[in-house]
C-alpha positions, 0 to 999 in steps of 0.5 A: 499500500503506498503512502498516498493510499494511506494518507487518503484513507486516514483523512477519509476516516477523519473526515467520517469521524468529523461528520458523525460528531457533528450530527450529534449536535447539543448534548441534551440538558436536564432540570429539576423543578424547572431549574437546569442541572448539570451532569455532576449535580446529577451524579451527586443528587441522584436521578429522582425528579430529573428530566430532560429540558424542553426546548420551548419554555414551559413557564411564561409570565405575560407571553415571555418565557421566565424561570420560576425565580424570575417569576417569583422576583417580578411578581407583584407584592401585596402590602401585607407581603411587604409589611410582613417582610419588613417585620421579619427583617426587623425583628431579625436585626433586633435579635443580632 
């Protein structure tokens, strides 16, 4: 077998391997209760409640995609919630 044939075979093999890896695209992403989770976190926490992350957002607020944390932060507060928070913060500072 000549050197040219070996080089062409090696080039074709590399091209085939490159095409196979390119077709895989992105690795799947996973989530727990709407929050993204890494493979390391999955191995530490176990697989209970883990599901593949959907490509389209499940939670929306006024037609825009939002995470559970964003919805909690953006949602309007009632006067009672604000007063309770101020009271709780004041009592914690008094105990310090």
